[in-house]
C-alpha positions as a LaTeX table, in Angstrom:
\begin{tabular}{lrrr}
\hline
Residue & $x$ (\AA) & $y$ (\AA) & $z$ (\AA) \\
\hline
Met1 & 58.87 & 130.69 & 72.65 \\
Leu2 & 61.44 & 130.35 & 75.38 \\
Lys3 & 60.42 & 126.80 & 75.64 \\
Thr4 & 60.68 & 126.12 & 72.29 \\
Leu5 & 64.23 & 127.62 & 71.97 \\
Val6 & 65.25 & 125.61 & 75.00 \\
Ala7 & 63.85 & 122.33 & 73.37 \\
Ala8 & 65.79 & 123.21 & 70.05 \\
Gly9 & 68.80 & 123.85 & 71.57 \\
Phe10 & 68.80 & 120.52 & 73.71 \\
Ala11 & 68.12 & 118.61 & 70.58 \\
Ser12 & 70.92 & 120.32 & 68.88 \\
Ala13 & 73.33 & 119.51 & 71.61 \\
Val14 & 72.10 & 115.69 & 71.51 \\
Leu15 & 72.74 & 115.76 & 67.78 \\
Phe16 & 75.91 & 117.25 & 68.06 \\
Cys17 & 77.20 & 115.00 & 71.07 \\
Gly18 & 76.54 & 112.03 & 68.66 \\
Ser19 & 78.14 & 113.28 & 65.74 \\
Val20 & 81.35 & 113.96 & 68.22 \\
Val21 & 80.82 & 110.43 & 69.73 \\
Gln22 & 80.58 & 108.92 & 66.21 \\
Ala23 & 83.54 & 111.08 & 64.85 \\
Gln24 & 85.71 & 109.48 & 67.58 \\
Gln25 & 84.69 & 105.87 & 67.02 \\
Lys26 & 88.02 & 104.17 & 68.48 \\
Trp27 & 88.41 & 100.24 & 67.81 \\
Asp28 & 91.07 & 97.78 & 69.48 \\
Met29 & 92.24 & 95.46 & 66.95 \\
Pro30 & 94.08 & 92.51 & 68.42 \\
Thr31 & 96.19 & 89.85 & 66.45 \\
Gly32 & 98.39 & 86.93 & 67.19 \\
Tyr33 & 100.97 & 87.61 & 65.03 \\
Pro34 & 104.22 & 89.41 & 65.66 \\
Gly35 & 104.41 & 93.15 & 64.09 \\
Asn36 & 106.87 & 92.31 & 61.06 \\
Asn37 & 104.59 & 89.36 & 60.05 \\
Phe38 & 103.43 & 90.27 & 56.58 \\
His39 & 99.78 & 89.25 & 57.94 \\
Thr40 & 100.35 & 92.45 & 60.37 \\
Glu41 & 101.87 & 94.74 & 57.88 \\
Asn42 & 98.94 & 94.23 & 55.73 \\
Ile43 & 96.72 & 94.81 & 58.59 \\
Arg44 & 98.61 & 98.19 & 59.23 \\
Gln45 & 98.15 & 99.39 & 55.81 \\
Phe46 & 94.31 & 98.58 & 56.06 \\
Val47 & 94.13 & 100.60 & 59.36 \\
Ala48 & 95.85 & 103.56 & 57.76 \\
Asp49 & 93.41 & 103.42 & 54.98 \\
Val50 & 90.24 & 103.19 & 56.85 \\
Asp51 & 91.58 & 106.37 & 58.88 \\
Gln52 & 92.20 & 108.23 & 55.68 \\
Ala53 & 89.01 & 106.96 & 54.02 \\
Ser54 & 86.58 & 107.77 & 56.93 \\
Gly55 & 88.13 & 111.14 & 57.42 \\
Gly56 & 89.44 & 110.26 & 60.65 \\
Lys57 & 86.26 & 108.94 & 61.98 \\
Val58 & 87.38 & 105.52 & 62.51 \\
Lys59 & 90.49 & 104.99 & 64.56 \\
Ile60 & 91.76 & 101.44 & 64.98 \\
Thr61 & 94.63 & 100.30 & 67.39 \\
Val62 & 96.56 & 97.09 & 66.82 \\
His63 & 97.80 & 94.88 & 69.68 \\
Asp64 & 99.86 & 92.42 & 67.74 \\
Gly65 & 101.70 & 89.40 & 68.96 \\
Gly66 & 99.00 & 88.19 & 71.35 \\
Ser67 & 99.57 & 91.35 & 73.48 \\
Leu68 & 96.15 & 92.11 & 74.21 \\
Phe69 & 94.50 & 88.73 & 73.64 \\
Lys70 & 96.34 & 85.26 & 72.80 \\
Ala71 & 95.38 & 84.14 & 69.20 \\
Asn72 & 92.91 & 81.64 & 70.42 \\
Glu73 & 91.13 & 84.05 & 72.45 \\
Ile74 & 90.73 & 86.71 & 69.73 \\
Lys75 & 87.21 & 85.27 & 68.31 \\
Arg76 & 85.40 & 85.16 & 71.73 \\
Ala77 & 86.77 & 88.65 & 72.60 \\
Val78 & 85.01 & 90.04 & 69.32 \\
Gln79 & 82.01 & 87.88 & 69.69 \\
Gly80 & 81.85 & 89.31 & 73.56 \\
Gly81 & 82.51 & 92.82 & 72.64 \\
Gln82 & 85.51 & 93.13 & 74.53 \\
Ala83 & 87.31 & 93.97 & 71.09 \\
Asp84 & 85.87 & 95.35 & 68.38 \\
Ile85 & 87.72 & 93.85 & 65.33 \\
Gly86 & 90.53 & 90.97 & 65.54 \\
Glu87 & 92.35 & 88.85 & 63.29 \\
Ile88 & 91.98 & 84.89 & 63.46 \\
Ile89 & 93.03 & 81.83 & 61.85 \\
Ile90 & 89.73 & 80.58 & 61.08 \\
Ser91 & 90.56 & 76.72 & 61.08 \\
Gly92 & 91.71 & 77.32 & 64.81 \\
Phe93 & 87.88 & 76.83 & 65.51 \\
Ser94 & 86.80 & 73.76 & 63.47 \\
Asn95 & 86.12 & 72.48 & 66.87 \\
Glu96 & 83.06 & 74.76 & 67.27 \\
Asp97 & 82.00 & 73.92 & 63.68 \\
Pro98 & 83.99 & 71.67 & 61.08 \\
Met99 & 83.10 & 74.14 & 58.25 \\
Phe100 & 85.78 & 76.20 & 59.98 \\
Gly101 & 88.48 & 73.84 & 59.07 \\
Ile102 & 88.15 & 72.89 & 55.47 \\
Asp103 & 91.22 & 75.17 & 54.39 \\
Ser104 & 93.49 & 72.78 & 56.35 \\
Ile105 & 92.75 & 69.29 & 54.98 \\
Pro106 & 95.91 & 68.03 & 53.70 \\
Phe107 & 96.19 & 67.90 & 49.82 \\
Leu108 & 92.87 & 69.15 & 48.92 \\
Ala109 & 93.91 & 73.08 & 48.07 \\
Thr110 & 97.64 & 73.30 & 47.73 \\
Gly111 & 98.45 & 76.37 & 46.00 \\
Tyr112 & 97.06 & 79.81 & 45.96 \\
Pro113 & 94.62 & 79.60 & 42.70 \\
Ala114 & 93.07 & 76.52 & 44.21 \\
Ala115 & 93.10 & 77.89 & 47.65 \\
Gln116 & 91.16 & 81.07 & 46.31 \\
Lys117 & 88.71 & 78.57 & 44.66 \\
Leu118 & 88.30 & 76.83 & 47.85 \\
Trp119 & 87.28 & 80.22 & 49.83 \\
Ser120 & 84.94 & 81.12 & 47.02 \\
Ala121 & 83.29 & 77.73 & 47.37 \\
Ser122 & 82.94 & 77.69 & 51.10 \\
Lys123 & 82.93 & 81.63 & 51.87 \\
Ala124 & 78.76 & 81.93 & 52.05 \\
Ala125 & 79.05 & 78.96 & 54.75 \\
Thr126 & 81.51 & 80.39 & 56.67 \\
Glu127 & 80.04 & 84.03 & 56.53 \\
Ala128 & 76.60 & 82.42 & 57.50 \\
Arg129 & 77.77 & 80.52 & 60.98 \\
Leu130 & 80.22 & 83.65 & 62.14 \\
Ala131 & 76.97 & 86.04 & 61.21 \\
Lys132 & 74.93 & 83.97 & 63.96 \\
Gln133 & 77.90 & 84.68 & 66.56 \\
Gly134 & 77.37 & 88.42 & 65.68 \\
Ile135 & 80.28 & 88.69 & 63.84 \\
Lys136 & 81.09 & 89.93 & 60.26 \\
Val137 & 84.04 & 89.06 & 57.86 \\
Leu138 & 85.70 & 91.87 & 56.49 \\
Tyr139 & 88.64 & 89.91 & 54.72 \\
Ser140 & 90.65 & 86.70 & 54.14 \\
Val141 & 94.45 & 86.24 & 53.59 \\
Ala142 & 95.91 & 82.89 & 52.79 \\
Trp143 & 99.02 & 81.70 & 54.71 \\
Pro144 & 102.06 & 80.48 & 52.46 \\
Pro145 & 101.54 & 76.55 & 51.87 \\
Gln146 & 102.30 & 74.34 & 54.97 \\
Gly147 & 105.30 & 72.12 & 55.00 \\
Ile148 & 106.84 & 69.81 & 57.86 \\
Phe149 & 109.55 & 71.30 & 60.21 \\
Ser150 & 111.68 & 68.56 & 62.07 \\
Ala151 & 114.56 & 68.48 & 64.27 \\
Lys152 & 115.22 & 64.98 & 62.86 \\
Pro153 & 115.40 & 63.96 & 58.83 \\
Ile154 & 112.06 & 62.35 & 58.13 \\
Ser155 & 111.29 & 59.96 & 54.87 \\
Ser156 & 107.80 & 58.87 & 55.63 \\
Ala157 & 105.07 & 59.36 & 58.09 \\
Ala158 & 106.36 & 56.30 & 59.92 \\
Asp159 & 109.23 & 58.57 & 61.17 \\
Leu160 & 106.60 & 61.10 & 62.93 \\
Lys161 & 105.47 & 58.23 & 65.31 \\
Gly162 & 105.83 & 59.32 & 69.00 \\
Val163 & 107.15 & 62.92 & 68.27 \\
Lys164 & 105.97 & 65.65 & 69.96 \\
Trp165 & 103.96 & 67.28 & 67.38 \\
Arg166 & 102.77 & 71.17 & 67.57 \\
Ala167 & 99.02 & 71.52 & 66.81 \\
Tyr168 & 97.35 & 74.72 & 66.15 \\
Asn169 & 94.03 & 73.52 & 65.13 \\
Pro170 & 91.91 & 70.23 & 65.37 \\
Asn171 & 93.23 & 69.09 & 61.94 \\
Thr172 & 96.69 & 69.18 & 63.16 \\
Ser173 & 95.73 & 67.49 & 66.08 \\
Arg174 & 94.15 & 64.97 & 63.73 \\
Ile175 & 97.30 & 64.52 & 61.65 \\
Ala176 & 99.23 & 63.73 & 64.90 \\
Gln177 & 96.81 & 61.21 & 65.79 \\
Leu178 & 96.76 & 59.64 & 62.24 \\
Val179 & 101.02 & 59.52 & 62.23 \\
Gly180 & 101.03 & 58.62 & 65.79 \\
Ala181 & 102.91 & 61.45 & 67.05 \\
Gln182 & 101.73 & 63.27 & 70.38 \\
Pro183 & 99.81 & 66.42 & 69.92 \\
Val184 & 100.78 & 69.50 & 71.75 \\
Thr185 & 98.64 & 72.66 & 71.34 \\
Ile186 & 100.90 & 75.66 & 71.00 \\
Gln187 & 100.02 & 78.94 & 69.45 \\
Ala188 & 102.09 & 80.91 & 67.01 \\
Ala189 & 103.43 & 83.39 & 69.71 \\
Glu190 & 104.12 & 80.62 & 71.86 \\
Leu191 & 106.40 & 78.35 & 69.17 \\
Thr192 & 109.46 & 79.64 & 69.80 \\
Gln193 & 109.57 & 78.77 & 73.73 \\
Ala194 & 108.01 & 75.31 & 72.92 \\
Leu195 & 110.89 & 74.54 & 70.72 \\
Ala196 & 113.63 & 75.94 & 72.98 \\
Thr197 & 112.24 & 74.05 & 75.91 \\
Gly198 & 111.76 & 70.86 & 73.60 \\
Ala199 & 107.97 & 70.69 & 74.06 \\
Val200 & 107.67 & 70.12 & 70.34 \\
Thr201 & 110.28 & 69.10 & 67.93 \\
Ala202 & 107.85 & 68.47 & 64.61 \\
Phe203 & 105.03 & 70.50 & 63.27 \\
Met204 & 103.21 & 71.79 & 60.06 \\
Thr205 & 103.13 & 75.56 & 59.62 \\
Ser206 & 104.36 & 77.80 & 56.64 \\
Gly207 & 107.93 & 79.24 & 56.21 \\
Ala208 & 106.47 & 82.55 & 57.48 \\
Thr209 & 105.86 & 81.57 & 61.11 \\
Gly210 & 109.17 & 79.47 & 60.57 \\
Tyr211 & 110.83 & 82.53 & 60.15 \\
Asp212 & 109.23 & 84.50 & 62.50 \\
Ser213 & 110.05 & 81.91 & 65.47 \\
Lys214 & 113.84 & 81.53 & 64.38 \\
Val215 & 113.01 & 77.86 & 64.12 \\
Trp216 & 116.50 & 76.97 & 62.95 \\
Glu217 & 117.71 & 77.71 & 66.36 \\
Gln218 & 116.27 & 74.25 & 67.07 \\
Val219 & 115.32 & 72.34 & 64.00 \\
Lys220 & 116.96 & 71.89 & 61.07 \\
Tyr221 & 114.86 & 70.31 & 58.19 \\
Tyr222 & 111.82 & 71.63 & 56.40 \\
Tyr223 & 109.85 & 69.75 & 53.77 \\
Asp224 & 108.08 & 71.87 & 51.55 \\
Val225 & 105.15 & 69.60 & 51.07 \\
Arg226 & 102.82 & 72.40 & 50.12 \\
Ala227 & 100.02 & 70.44 & 51.97 \\
Trp228 & 97.30 & 73.32 & 52.22 \\
Leu229 & 96.86 & 77.16 & 52.78 \\
Pro230 & 95.28 & 78.08 & 56.03 \\
Lys231 & 93.65 & 81.47 & 55.98 \\
Asn232 & 93.34 & 84.60 & 58.32 \\
Leu233 & 90.22 & 86.20 & 58.68 \\
Val234 & 89.93 & 89.77 & 59.87 \\
Ile235 & 86.55 & 90.09 & 61.55 \\
Val236 & 84.58 & 92.73 & 63.20 \\
Ser237 & 81.86 & 92.98 & 65.77 \\
Arg238 & 78.31 & 93.34 & 63.99 \\
Lys239 & 77.16 & 95.61 & 66.68 \\
Ala240 & 80.13 & 97.67 & 66.19 \\
Phe241 & 80.13 & 97.87 & 62.47 \\
Asp242 & 76.31 & 98.83 & 62.30 \\
Ala243 & 77.02 & 101.59 & 64.97 \\
Leu244 & 79.28 & 103.31 & 62.00 \\
Asp245 & 77.58 & 105.71 & 60.14 \\
Lys246 & 77.18 & 104.63 & 56.19 \\
Pro247 & 80.14 & 106.67 & 54.87 \\
Ser248 & 82.61 & 105.22 & 57.50 \\
Gln249 & 80.98 & 101.54 & 56.85 \\
Glu250 & 82.05 & 102.03 & 53.23 \\
Ala251 & 85.28 & 103.16 & 54.21 \\
Val252 & 86.22 & 100.03 & 56.01 \\
Leu253 & 84.57 & 97.84 & 53.48 \\
Lys254 & 86.70 & 99.57 & 50.48 \\
Ala255 & 89.67 & 99.24 & 52.83 \\
Ala256 & 88.94 & 95.96 & 53.37 \\
Ala257 & 88.52 & 94.85 & 49.40 \\
Ala258 & 92.00 & 96.50 & 49.07 \\
Ala259 & 93.61 & 94.43 & 52.02 \\
Glu260 & 92.41 & 90.85 & 50.66 \\
Glu261 & 93.73 & 91.70 & 47.34 \\
Arg262 & 97.05 & 93.11 & 48.43 \\
Gly263 & 97.36 & 90.17 & 51.01 \\
Trp264 & 96.97 & 87.46 & 48.97 \\
Lys265 & 99.28 & 88.75 & 46.60 \\
Leu266 & 102.15 & 89.58 & 49.45 \\
Ser267 & 101.48 & 86.05 & 50.47 \\
Ala268 & 102.52 & 84.30 & 47.76 \\
Glu269 & 105.57 & 87.11 & 46.94 \\
Lys270 & 106.68 & 86.25 & 50.30 \\
Asn271 & 106.70 & 82.56 & 49.80 \\
Asp272 & 109.70 & 82.25 & 48.37 \\
Trp273 & 111.76 & 84.57 & 50.37 \\
Tyr274 & 110.56 & 82.80 & 53.82 \\
Lys275 & 112.08 & 79.45 & 52.08 \\
Glu276 & 115.44 & 81.32 & 51.03 \\
Gln277 & 115.62 & 82.71 & 54.62 \\
Leu278 & 115.47 & 79.35 & 56.07 \\
Ile279 & 118.52 & 78.30 & 53.59 \\
Lys280 & 120.33 & 81.12 & 54.93 \\
Asn281 & 119.99 & 80.23 & 58.29 \\
Gly282 & 121.34 & 76.74 & 57.95 \\
Met283 & 118.12 & 74.88 & 57.52 \\
Lys284 & 117.80 & 71.75 & 54.80 \\
Val285 & 114.81 & 72.67 & 52.62 \\
Glu286 & 113.63 & 69.85 & 50.39 \\
Ser287 & 110.13 & 68.92 & 48.83 \\
Gly288 & 109.99 & 65.54 & 50.46 \\
Ser289 & 110.32 & 62.17 & 49.34 \\
Glu290 & 107.65 & 60.46 & 47.53 \\
Gln291 & 106.87 & 57.98 & 50.37 \\
Leu292 & 106.60 & 60.97 & 52.88 \\
Leu293 & 104.29 & 62.67 & 49.94 \\
Ala294 & 102.22 & 59.52 & 49.50 \\
Asp295 & 101.52 & 59.18 & 52.99 \\
Phe296 & 100.27 & 62.53 & 53.70 \\
Lys297 & 97.88 & 62.35 & 50.52 \\
Lys298 & 96.85 & 59.23 & 51.93 \\
Ile299 & 95.93 & 61.27 & 55.27 \\
Gly300 & 94.37 & 64.12 & 53.14 \\
Leu301 & 91.81 & 61.48 & 51.49 \\
Thr302 & 90.99 & 60.27 & 55.03 \\
Met303 & 90.41 & 63.74 & 56.54 \\
Ile304 & 88.24 & 64.74 & 53.49 \\
Gly305 & 86.38 & 61.76 & 54.06 \\
Asp306 & 85.76 & 62.55 & 57.85 \\
Trp307 & 84.89 & 66.24 & 56.81 \\
Thr308 & 82.27 & 65.49 & 54.59 \\
Thr309 & 80.71 & 62.76 & 56.82 \\
Gln310 & 80.67 & 65.73 & 59.47 \\
Thr311 & 79.48 & 68.53 & 57.35 \\
Gly312 & 77.02 & 66.25 & 55.41 \\
Ala313 & 75.32 & 67.63 & 51.98 \\
Glu314 & 76.34 & 71.22 & 52.63 \\
Gly315 & 80.17 & 69.77 & 52.99 \\
Gln316 & 80.07 & 67.54 & 49.85 \\
Ala317 & 78.44 & 70.35 & 47.86 \\
Ile318 & 81.13 & 72.71 & 48.80 \\
Val319 & 84.08 & 69.79 & 48.00 \\
Asp320 & 82.28 & 69.25 & 44.53 \\
Ala321 & 82.23 & 72.96 & 43.76 \\
Phe322 & 85.73 & 73.41 & 44.44 \\
Arg323 & 86.62 & 70.17 & 42.09 \\
Lys324 & 84.53 & 71.13 & 39.10 \\
\hline
\end{tabular}
């Protein structure tokens, strides 16, 4: 009888300890963008929603601005278990697999509805590749359309020959190659310093990153060519997600779905606001000359061809589905 009571007590203690551990799940979440960026603001709401919906079982600490891991280190950190959850710009990893770079091909998808359609067409293939690396996609949010920032006025792609061109993924490096610029890999958190030191003088990014980096202090021209809308993904370690109880998993997924809907809407709403801030701070914002647009559309056709060659029948099927 005594042995039975002791055994029962021990089992209860183990179950209690297990429930305490589960009730205290704490995740670190690195991001590469500043706290006032709309992606980060959306993430903080996501974190608050997870906390509330899980009844406090899942606590997520956000480390923004590349303070825990630099932007290009976050995927590996989640993959290797150094961070449970994180935010990445998926096109930054197209050197691993070209599938990850479909959303940064110039003039394939140039507006929000088209970008969402492209994500729908490529989502399954992207998620399957990340799943093989032990990563689960929670949600996606697009950046505003990408334009060209330049220290000097440009009227055609020829004007970019020889300039120091900031690259943040393999596709932006490829653009540099095609226009004869000098690519320099610079993450968003390092852009302000790179501009101040003259390490870069031209680059493609959204008005959001331009605003965050106060680019008007070094460059004066922005060409709103709306070349593509790259996406950030919020990803979680499959191991960390599977360790949650079912109600907590459902809480995370519910909060993620809300964050995706809210984030895409917020991106579209802030797009014009960011451009207004550039103008307010003395920048000249233009849509780009016909020649510049024609040059970049030609570059886009070349890069679509490159991409479908790299991805084969699967990639062609995705492009075909998108274009229907």
